[in-house]
DRENMAR-584472 format. One record per residue: x negated, y negated, z of N, C-alpha, C in turn; residue in three letters. Coordinates in steps of 0.1 Angstrom, whole numbers, plus 5000, padded with zeros to 4 digits. Example, Ala and Ser with C-alpha at 12.3 -4.5 7.8 and 13.67 -1.06 7.14 Angstrom:
REM DRENMAR-584472
486850575078487750455078486850335078ALA/487250225071486350115071487150005079SER/
END
This chain:
REM DRENMAR-584472
207344699168206144759164206244809150MET/207444859147207644919133207644799123GLY/208144689127208144569117206744529115ILE/205944529125204544489124203744579114LEU/204044709115203344809106203844779092LEU/205044749090205544729076204844599070LYS/204644499079204044379074202644399070VAL/201944479078200544509075200444589062VAL/201344689060201344769048201644689036ALA/202544589037202844499026201644419022LEU/200844359032199744279029198644369022LEU/198444489026197444579020197844609005MET/199044619003199544648989199244528980ALA/199544408986199344288978197844268975VAL/196944288985195544278982195044378972CYS/195544508972195144608963195544568949ALA/196744508947197244458934196344348929ALA/195944258938195044148933193744198929ALA/193144298936191844348932191944428919MET/193044488917193244558904193244458892ALA/193844338895193944238884192544178882GLN/191744158893190444098892189344198896ASN/188944288888187944388892186544318894PRO/185744378904184444328907183444378897VAL/182644288891181644328880180244318886ILE/179544428887178244438893177144408882LYS/176144318886175144278877174144398876THR/173744438864172844538862171344488863GLN/170544548872169144508874168344588864ILE/167644518855166844588845165644668851PRO/165344778846164244858851162944798847ASP/161944808856160644758853159644868851GLN/158744848842157744948839156544928848ASP/156445018858155345008868154245108866LEU/154245168854153245268852151845218853SER/151545088849150245038849149944958862ASN/150744958871150544888884149444958892ASN/148444878896147244938904147745018916PRO/148844978922149345038934149745178932LEU/150045218920150545348917149545438911LEU/148345388909147245478904146645558916THR/146145668913145545758923144145698928PRO/143545608920142245558924142345478937ARG/141245478945141145408957141145258955ARG/141945188961141945038960141144978971LEU/140444868967139644798978140644718987PRO/140244708999141044629008140944489005ALA/142044409007142044259005140944199014PRO/140344089009139244019017139843969030PRO/138943959040139343899052139543749051VAL/140643689055140843539053139743459060PRO/139443339054138443249059139143169071ASP/138543179083139143109094138442979098LEU/137642929088136942799090137942689091THR/137842609101138742499103138142369099ARG/138942279092138542159087138042059098LEU/136842009097136341909106135741969119GLY/135742109119135142179131133942259125VAL/132842189125131642249119130542269129ALA/130642209141129642219151129642349158GLY/128842349169128742469177129842479187GLY/129642569197130642589207130442489219LEU/131542449225131542369237132142439248LEU/131442519256132042589268132642489277PRO/133842519282134542419290135342489301LEU/135142459313135942509324137142419327SER/138142469334139242379337138842259346LEU/138042289356137542169364136842069356ASN/135942109347135242019338136141939329GLU/137242009324138241939316138941829324ALA/139241869336139941769345139041649348ILE/137741679350136841569353136641479341ARG/136541539329136341449317137641369315LEU/138741429317140041359315140141239324ALA/139741259337139841149346138841039343LEU/137641079338136640979335136940899323GLU/137540959313137740899300139140849296ASN/140040879305141440839302141640689304ASN/142240619294142440479295143440439305ASN/144540519306145540489316145040489330ASP/144140579333143540589346142740459348ILE/142040409338141240289340142140169343GLU/143240169336144240059338144740059352VAL/145140179357145640199371144640159381SER/143340199378142240169388142040019389ARG/142139949377142039799377143239739385ASP/144439799384145539749391145239749406ASP/144639849411144339859425143339749429VAL/142339729421141339629423141939489423ARG/142839469414143539339413144339309426ILE/145039419431145839399443144939369455ALA/143739429455142739399466142339259465GLU/142039209453141639069452142738969456ALA/144039009452145138919456145338919471ALA/145039029478145239029493144138939499LEU/142838949494141838869499142138719496ARG/142738689485143138549482144138499492SER/145138579495146138539504145638519518LEU/144638599522144038579536143138459537LYS/142838399525142038279525142738159532GLY/144038169535144738059542144238049556VAL/143638149562143138149575141638109576TYR/141138079565139738029565139637889570ASP/138737859578138537719583138237629572PRO/138837509573138737399562137937279568ILE/136837249563136137139567136237029557PHE/136736909561137036799551136836669557ASN/136836569548136736429552138036349549PHE/139036419546140236349541141336329552ASN/141536439559142736439568142336379581ASN/142436239582142036169594143236089599VAL/143136039611144235959617143935809615ARG/144935749609144835599606144735519619LEU/143835429619143835329630144935229628THR/145235149638146335049637146034949626GLN/144834909625144534809614144734859600SER/144434989598144635049585146135069583ILE/146835109593148335129592149034999588ALA/148434889590149134759587148934719572GLN/148034789565147834749551148934819542ILE/149034779530150134829521149934979519PRO/151035049516151135189514150135239504ARG/150135179492149235219481147735219486GLU/147435109492146035099497145735209508THR/146735229517146535329527146335469521ALA/147135499510146935629504145535649497ASN/145135539492143735539486142735559497PHE/142835499508141935519519141935659524ILE/143135719525143135859531142435949521ILE/142535929508141936019499140535999496ASP/139935889503138535859499137735839512HIS/137835919522136935909533135635989531TRP/134535939536134235819544134435689535PRO/134635579542134935459534134535329541LEU/134535229533134235089538135535009535TYR/136034929544137134849542136834699546THR/137334609539137134469542138534409541ASP/139234379553140534329553140634189558VAL/141234099550141433959554142933939556THR/143333879568144733869571144933729578SER/146133669577146333539583146333559598PRO/145833449605145633459619146933419626SER/147933499624149233479631149433599640VAL/150333579650150633679660149333729667ASN/148333639668147133659676147033549686VAL/146833589699146733479709145533389705PRO/145833259704144833159701144333169686GLY/145033259678144433279665144933179655GLY/146033109657146533019647145532899645ALA/144832869656143832749655142432799658ASN/142232929656140932979659139732929650SER/140132909638139032859629139732779618ASN/138832719611139432619601140032689589SER/139732809586140332879575141632939578SER/142032959591143233019595143433169591GLY/142333239589142333379586141433459595THR/141733589596140933679604140433789594ILE/139133809595138433909586137934019594ARG/138334139590137934259597137334359587GLU/136134409590135434499582135134629590ARG/135434739583135434879590134534969581ASN/133735049588133035159582133535289590ILE/134135379583134835489589134235619584THR/133935719593133535849589134235949598PHE/135136029593136036109602136136249596SER/135236339598135336479594136336549603PRO/136936659598137836739606137636889602THR/137936979611137937119609139237179612LEU/139937239603141337279604141337429602THR/142137499610142337649608143737689612ARG/144337779604145637829607145437959615GLN/146337969626146238089634146938209626PHE/146238329627146838449620147938509628SER/148138469641149238509649149938389655ALA/151238399655151938289662152338169653GLY/151738159641152038059632151537919635GLY/150737899645150237769648148937739641GLY/148437619644147137579638146437479648GLN/145137469646144437369654143537289644TYR/143237159648142437069640141536999650LYS/140237019647139136959655138736829647VAL/138836719653138536589646137336519653PHE/136636449645135436369650135436239643PHE/136236139648136436009642135335919646ASP/134735849637133635749639134035619632ASN/133935509639134235379632133335269637GLN/132935189628132235059631133034949626ARG/133334849635134234739631133634609635THR/133634519625133234379628134434289625THR/134734189634135834099633135533959639SER/136233869633136133729638137433689646ASN/138133789650139433759658139033699671SER/139833599675139533529688139633619700PRO/140333729699140433819710139433929710ILE/138533929700137434029699136333999708THR/135934099717134834079726133534139721SER/133734249714132534319709132534329693LEU/131534279687131434289673129934279669SER/129534389662130234509658130634599670PRO/131734669667132334749677132334899672PHE/131734989680131635129676132535209685TYR/133235299678134135389685133935539680SER/133935629689133735769686134935849693VAL/135635929686136835999692136736149688ASP/136636229697136436379695137636449702VAL/138236539695139436599701139936719693GLY/140936779698141636899692143136869691VAL/143736889680145136879678145737019676LEU/146637059685147337189684148737169679PHE/149237259670150637269666151037409667THR/152137439675152637579677154137579675GLN/154637659665156037679663156637759675PRO/157737719679158437789690159637879685LEU/160237839674161337919669161037959654LEU/161337879645161137909631159537909629ARG/159138009621157738029617156938079629ASN/157538119640156638179651156338319649ARG/157438409647157138549645156638579631SER/157138499621156638519608156838389600ILE/155838359592155938249583155638289569ASP/155538189560155438229546154038289543ILE/153038249551151738309549151638459553TYR/152138479565152138619570153038709562ARG/154238649557155038729549154338769536ARG/153638679529153038709517151838819519ASP/151138799531150038889533150639029536ILE/151639039544152239169547152739239535ARG/153439159526153939219514152839259505ILE/151739179504150639219495149939349500GLN/149939369514149339489519150139609514ARG/151539599514152339699509152139719494LYS/152039609487151839629473150439689469ARG/149439659478148239729476148339879477LEU/149039919488149340059489150140119478THR/151140039473151940079462151040099449GLN/150140009447149140029436148340159437SER/148040189450147240309452148140429449ASP/149440429453150340539449150540549434PHE/150640429427150740429413149540499406ASP/148340459412147140519407147140669409PHE/147540719421147540859423148540929414ARG/149640859411150640919402150040929388LEU/149240829383148640839370147540949370SER/146840969381145841079382146541209381VAL/147641229389148341349389148841379375ILE/149341279368149941299354148741339345ALA/147641279346146541319337146041459340VAL/145941489352145441629356146441729351ILE/147741699352148741799348148741809332ALA/148441699325148341709311147141789307GLN/146041769314144841849311145041999314ALA/145742029325146042169328146842229317GLN/147942159313148842209303148042229290GLN/147242129286146542149273145542259274ALA/144842269285143742369286144442509285TYR/145442539293146042669292146742699279TRP/147242589272147842609259146742649249GLU/145542589250144442629242143942769244LEU/143942809257143642949260144643039254VAL/145843009254146943089248146643099233TYR/146442979227146242979212145043059208ALA/143943059215142743139211143043289213LEU/143743319224144043459227145043509216ARG/145943429213146943469202146243489189ASP/145243399186144543419174143743549173GLN/143143589184142543719185143543829184ARG/144643809189145743909188146143929174ASN/146243819166146643829152145543889144GLN/144243869148143143939141143244089144ILE/143544119156143744259159144944319151SER/145944249149147144299141146644319127SER/145844219122145344239108144444359107LEU/143644379116142744499116143544629117ASN/144644629125145544749125146144779111LEU/146544669104147144689091146144729081ALA/144944679082143844729073143444869076ARG/143444909089143245049092144245139087GLU/145545099087146645179082146445199067GLN/146045089060145745099045144645199043LEU/143645199051142545299049143045439051HIS/143945469061144545599063145345639051MET/146145549046146945579034146045619022ILE/144945539020144045579009143545719011GLU/143145759023142745889025143745999022GLU/144945969026146046059023146446069008ARG/146345949001146545948987145446028979VAL/144246018984143146078977143246238978SER/143946288988144046428989145446478985VAL/146246378980147646408975148646428986GLY/148346388998149246399009150346289010ALA/150046179003150946069003151046008989SER/152145948986152345888973151645748973ALA/151045708961150445578960151345458964PRO/152645488963153545378965153545328980LEU/153045418989152945379003151945269005GLU/151045238996150145128997150844998998ARG/152044988991152744858991153144819005ALA/153544919013153944889027152744829035GLN/151644889034150444849041149944709036ALA/149944689023149544559018150544449022LEU/151844479022152744379027152544349042THR/152144449050151844419064150644339065GLN/149544369056148344289057148644149053ILE/149444119043149743979039150443909050ALA/151443979056152243919067151243889079THR/150343979082149443949093148543839090SER/148143819077147243709074148043579076GLU/149343579072150143449074150143419089ILE/150443519097150543499111149143449117ASN/148043509112146743469116146443319113LEU/146743279100146543149096147443049104LEU/148643089107149542999116148942989130THR/148443099135147743089149146543009148ALA/145743009137144542929136144942779136THR/145942749129146442609128146842569142GLN/147542649150147942619163146642599172TYR/145642669170144342649177143842509175VAL/143842469162143442329159144342229166THR/145642249166146542149172146242139187THR/146242249194146042249209144642199212THR/143642229204142242189207142242039206GLU/142841979195142841829194143541769205ASN/144641829210145341769221144441759234THR/143641869236142741869247141641769245LEU/141141759233140041659230140541519232LYS/141741489228142341359230142341319245GLN/142441409254142441389268141041369274LEU/140041439269138741439275137741359268ILE/138041309256137041229248137641089246LEU/136840989249137240849248136840789235ARG/135740829229135240769217135640849205ASP/136340789195136840869184135640919175PRO/134440859177133240899169132440999177THR/132841049188132041139196131841269188ASP/130541319189130241439181131041559186ALA/131541559198132241669203133541699195ALA/134041599188135241619180134941729169TRP/133741749165133441849155133041989161SER/133041999174132742119181133942199184THR/133742329186134842419190134842439205GLN/135942409211136042429226136242569229ILE/135442619238135542759242135842759257GLU/137142779261137542779275136842899282PRO/136242879293135542989301136443039312ILE/137542969315138443009326139543089319ASP/139843209325140943289320142143279330GLN/143343299326144443299335144343399346PRO/144543349359144443449370145643539369PRO/145443659373146443769372146843819385LEU/146943729395147343769409148443669413ALA/149643679406150743589410151343619423PRO/151643509431152243529444153543449444THR/154443489453155743429454155643279459PRO/156643199457156643059460157643039472VAL/157242969482158142939493158742799490ASN/160042809487160842689482160842579492LEU/161142619505161342519515160042439518GLN/158942519518157642449519157342359508ASP/157642399496157442319484158242189484ALA/159542199489160342079490159841989501LEU/159342039512158841959522157641879518ALA/156741949510155541879505155941769495GLU/156841799487157341699476157841579483ALA/158741589493159241469500158241399508PHE/157141459511156041399519155041329509THR/154741399498153641359490153941289477ASN/155141289472155441239459155141089459ARG/154141039450153740899451154940799447PRO/155740839438156840749434157840729445GLU/158140839453159040829465158340739476LEU/157040759478156340679488156340529484ASN/156140509471156140369466157540309468SER/158540379466159940329468160140299482LEU/159640389491159840359505159040239510ARG/157840209503157140089506157939969501LEU/158739979491159539869486160639849496GLN/161139949503162039929514161339849526GLN/160139879528159339809539159239659535ASP/158939639522158839499517160139429519ILE/161239499516162539439518162839409533ASN/162339489542162439469556161739339560GLY/160539319554159739199557160539079552ILE/161139089540161938969535163038939544ASP/163739039549164939019558164438949571ILE/163338999576162738939588162438789586GLN/161838759574161438619572162638529569TYR/163538579561164738489558165638479571TYR/165638579580166438559592165738459601ARG/164338459601163638359609163838219603ASN/164038209590164138069584165538009587GLN/166538089591167838039595167737969609THR/166637979616166537919630166137779628LEU/166537689638166037559638164537549641PRO/163937439638162537419639162237349652ARG/161437409661160937349673159437379673PHE/158637269671157137289671156637199683ASP/155837269691155037199701153737149696ALA/153537019699152336949694151536889706GLN/150336909706149436859717148136819712SER/147636709718146336659714145536639727THR/144336679727143336659738142136599731ILE/141836479736140636409730139936329740SER/138736299737137836209745137136119736THR/136935989741136435889733135335809739ALA/134535749731133435669736133335539728GLY/133035429735133035289729131735219732PHE/131335129724130235039726130234939715ALA/129434829718129334719708128434609713GLY/128334509705127534389708128434279713SER/128234229725129234119730129033989722PRO/130133919720130033789713129833679723LEU/128833589721128533469729129333349724GLN/130633359727131633259722131933159734ARG/131833019732132132929742133532949747PRO/133732909760135032929767136132849760PHE/135732719757136732629750136132579738ILE/136732599726136232549714137432499705THR/137032429695138132389686138432239687GLY/139132189677139532049676140832029685ASP/140831929694142031909703143231879695PRO/143131839682144331799674145031929669THR/144332039669144932159663144632289671ASN/144132259684143832379693144432339706ASN/145332419711146032389723145132389735SER/144132489736143232489747142332369747THR/141832329736140932209735141732089738ALA/143032079734143831969737144031949752PHE/144332059759144532049773143232009780LEU/142132059776140832019782140531879780PHE/140931819768140631679765141631589773ASP/142831629775143831559783143331549798GLN/142731659803142231659817141131559818ILE/140231549808139031459809139531319808ASN/140631289800141131159799141731109812GLN/142431199819143031169832141931139842LEU/140931219842139731199851139131059848ARG/139031029836138430899832139230779837GLY/140630799837141530699841141330669856ALA/141030769864140830739878139430719882VAL/138530709872137130679874136330799877GLY/136730919874135931039876135231079863GLN/134031139865133331179853134031299846PRO/133931309832134531419825133931559829PRO/134831659827134331789830133431839818LEU/132431919821131631979810132232109805THR/132032139793132532259787131932379794THR/132832479799132232589805131332669796PRO/130232729801129332799792130032929788PRO/129432989777129933119772129833229782ALA/130833309783130833409794130833549787SER/130333649794130233779789130833879800ASN/132033909799132633999809132734149805SER/131934189795131934329790131034409800VAL/131534529805130634609813129434649806PRO/128334669814127034699808127034829801GLY/127834929805127735059798128435059784ASN/129134949781129734939768128934849758LEU/127834809763126934719754125934809748ILE/125934809735124934899727125434929713GLY/124735019707125135059693125935189693GLY/125735259681126535379679126235489689TYR/124935499692124535609701124935589715PHE/125135459719125635429732127135469732ARG/127835449721129235489721129335649721ALA/128335709715128335859715128035909729LEU/127135829736126835879749128035849759GLY/128935759756130135729764131335819761ASN/131135919752132235989746133036069757VAL/132536099768133236169779133836079789TRP/133835939787134335849797135835819795ASP/136435839784137835799782138535929776PHE/139635959782140336089778141736059774HIS/142336139765143636129761144336259760THR/145436279766146236409765147636369761VAL/148136429750149436409745150136539743THR/151436539745152336659743153636609738PHE/154136679727155436649722156136759715GLY/157336739710158036839703158536779689LEU/158336859679158936819666160136909664ALA/161336849662162636919662163236899648ILE/163637009642164336989629165537099629GLU/166737049628167937129629168737119616VAL/168637219607169437209594170937209598PRO/171737129590173137129593173837249589ILE/173537299576174237419571173237529568ARG/172037489563171037579559171437689550ASN/172137659540172737749530171637829523ARG/170537769520169537839512168937959520THR/168637939532168138049540169138159542ALA/170438119545171438219547171638299534LYS/171638229522171838299510170738399507ALA/169438349510168338439508168438559517ASN/168838539529169038659538170038749533LEU/171238699528172238789523171738869511ALA/171038799502170438869490169438979494GLY/168638949504167739049508168439179514ALA/169539149521170239269527170939349516ARG/171439279505172039349494170939439487ILE/169839379485168739449479168339569487GLN/168439559501168139679509169039789507GLY/170339759504171339859501171039929488GLU/170639849478170239899465169039999466GLN/168039959474166940039476167240169483LEU/168140169492168540289499169240389489ALA/170040329480170640419470169640469460ALA/168640389457167640439448166740549454GLN/166540539467165740639474166540769474VAL/167840769477168740889476168740949462ARG/168840869452168840919438167540989435ALA/166440919439165040979436164841109444LEU/165341119456165241239464166041349457GLU/167141319451167941419444167141469432GLN/166541369424165741409413164541499416THR/163941459427162741549432163241679436ILE/164441689443164941819447165141909434GLU/165741849424165941929412164641969405VAL/163741869405162441899398161642009405ASP/161642009418160942109426161642249424VAL/162942249425163642379424163442439410ARG/163442349400163242409386161842459385ASN/160842379390159442419389159142549396ALA/159742559408159542679416160142799409ALA/161342779404162042889397161242929385GLN/160642839378159842869366158642949370ALA/158042919381156842999386157343149389VAL/158443159396158943289399159343369387ASP/159943299377160443369365159143419357ILE/158243329355157043359347156243469354THR/156243469367155543579374156143709371ARG/157443719371158043849368157943879353ARG/157943769344157743799330156343859327GLN/155343819335154043879333154144029336ILE/154744069347154844209350155644289339LEU/156744229334157544299324156744299311ALA/156044199308155244199295154044299296ALA/153444309307152444409309152944549307GLN/154044579313154644709311155044729296ALA/155644629290155944649275154744669267ALA/153644599270152444609262151844749264ARG/151844799276151244939279152145039272GLU/153445029272154245119265154045119250SER/153944999244153744979230152445039226ALA/151345029234150045089231150245239230GLU/150945299240151145449240151945489228ILE/152945419225153845449214153045449200GLN/152245349198151445329186150445449185LEU/149745469196148745579196149345719193ALA/150545739198151245869195151745869181GLY/152245759176152745759162151645769152GLU/150445719155149345739146148845879146GLN/148845949157148546089157149546169149LYS/150846139150151946199142151746179128ARG/151246049124151046019110149946099104TYR/148846119112147746199107148046339104ARG/149046389112149446529110150646549101THR/151046429095152146439085153546439091GLY/153646409104154946419110155646279111LEU/154946169106155546039107155245969093SER/155845849092155745779080155045649082THR/154645589071153945459072154845349078THR/156145359074157145259079157145259095PHE/157145379100157245389115155945339122LEU/154845379116153545329121153445179121VAL/153845119110153744969109154744909119LEU/155944969120156944919130156344919144GLN/155645029148155045029161153944939163PHE/153144909152152144809152152744669155GLN/153744639148154444509150154944499165ASN/155444609170155944599184154744579193GLN/153644639191152444619199151944469198LEU/151944419186151444279185152444189192VAL/153744209190154644129197154544139212ASN/154344259217154244279232152944209237ALA/151844219230150644149234150843989234ARG/151543949223151843799223152743759234THR/153743839238154543809249153843809262ALA/152843899264152043899276151143779277GLU/150543739266149643629265150443499268ILE/151643489262152543379264152943369278ARG/153343479284153743479298152643439308ALA/151443479305150343439314150043289313GLU/150143239300149943099299151043019305ALA/152343069303153442999309153342999324ASN/152843109330152743109345151743009350TYR/150642999343149642899348150142749345ASN/150842729334151442599332152542569342GLN/153242679346154342659356153642629370ALA/152542689373151842659385151442509385ILE/150842469374150442329373151642229374ALA/152742269368153942189369154442179384ASN/154342299391154842299405153842209413LEU/152642209410151642119417152041979415GLN/152441949403152841809400154141769407ARG/155041869407156341839413156241819428ALA/155241889435155141879449153941779453THR/153341719442152241619444151141679452ALA/150841809449149641879455148541899445THR/148641829434147741849423146341809427THR/146141699434144841659438144141759448LEU/144941799458144341899467144042029461ARG/144942079452144742209446143542209436ALA/143142089431142042079421140842009427ASN/140841999440139641939447139341799442ASN/140341719440140141579435140441489447VAL/139541399450139641309461139841169455THR/140841099460141040959456140740869468VAL/139840779466139440689477140540589480LYS/140940579493141940489497141440349496THR/142240259490141740119488141440049501PRO/140339969501139939899513140839779516SER/141239759528142039639531141139529536THR/141139419528140239309532140539259546PRO/
END
């Protein structure tokens, strides 16, 4: 300890020697002649003029505005709201478009090929399928036809068809199946030797059913897209609600900030008036010789400082007013830009405590972004269900129930015709007659043309239409498709499950963010509530202190410095109270946003989108 004292003493000695070698030289301030300064004369000085508070570009009248009216104008004129509203309408239109797959389809294209058409080349068949109703004229060699090789001199068979086959197809909205009602009509003329009726009319009416048994039964691509679009429609509604809440919160913040700015401007005007009043009191004391003229300088300094604060507050009024106008006015040329907004709602002064647990429960139930993310989980569940279904083999039951009617004009064709040299039947008949001639018997006559067609089949198209219930066909079968590895469906299913894990993590992260947001907002409400009470007490005390100090000043027991100091304390206390009240209302608005109760608290109703 003794060594330490010696070291300190040595350092002090060294510093003293250094200061002795380098003495400090003080700059002399020249005296000023203030004898002619107006502040020091006993004559009464006029008070400085009141500053001009006219704001540039604000020359119109007053625009009284309530908070509810500001919210209504913000919702009507906000461009982001319009974009979100159109997103909902687009989602509704997309859902209606997807549901169009279940609309019945009436066409002339999807028909069943007859055997004769199936025999023609593929390109011609494709042309025929795409151009019903149609007329066809097919000429083919007379081969593979009983008696056709020598049926005529040309060795060809000509067949002409007129076909008209409309169908009505509809997809089932449940089960994944579909039905097709067909009405096939055909008129055929042919010179084939086996043809009994020409022209020949056929009418076929029936229903074709297709029903998946495994893959695409519980869910298919159409139902998947529709279910997902329903979720996305609800998501767009939540996004719209989120935009509405954000706009309302912005309008509330801007409105209460303008209320604060105007009240603070009035507070600064009051501060300026107090400073001018103090100058008037000084002038009275100077006139009777109770105070020195030099005291005017303190009051004038306070007046100038108050004017600076007043002009700053006026500028802040312009800034906050333009912020609110930007929210409620759509057209930049609107005449309301030149008006002065006069808020008619004042901050409520009945703060109540906040129940944190109720606030958290409402936030987890109502927050649009959390509900939208949960809907994304539902979409992921639909994807998982669909991709799992696609890993199954395909077993489709197919059934057709139809009834047909036929009619035509019978051909009066001789029983035996043709040249014996190139027709086997004619050759045999000629050989028989030669044998009969050899034994002296007369030749046989050619049998007359016969007509073995039943009478109910003789007639035209309407006869065939009348016979439509006479012939029935029922078919049933299975279409089976078994993928060997089906890697695409399995990979899609694995990817959907991974995405589900990601969404679960995102939900947990968002819930944590909401927890912090609500806790901070609730704490802000509680703190600002207590700040209001403290600021009110401070303002009341400052008013009492200033009133007492002014009385002391009038009796000569106080000084101008003390009076001005208490004036500043009162102005600051009033500013703190005004700021606390504005902060409280802004904190209430922020808590409404955090708990997603903004719409209910402000009586705003959002119409739920209609599901087509």
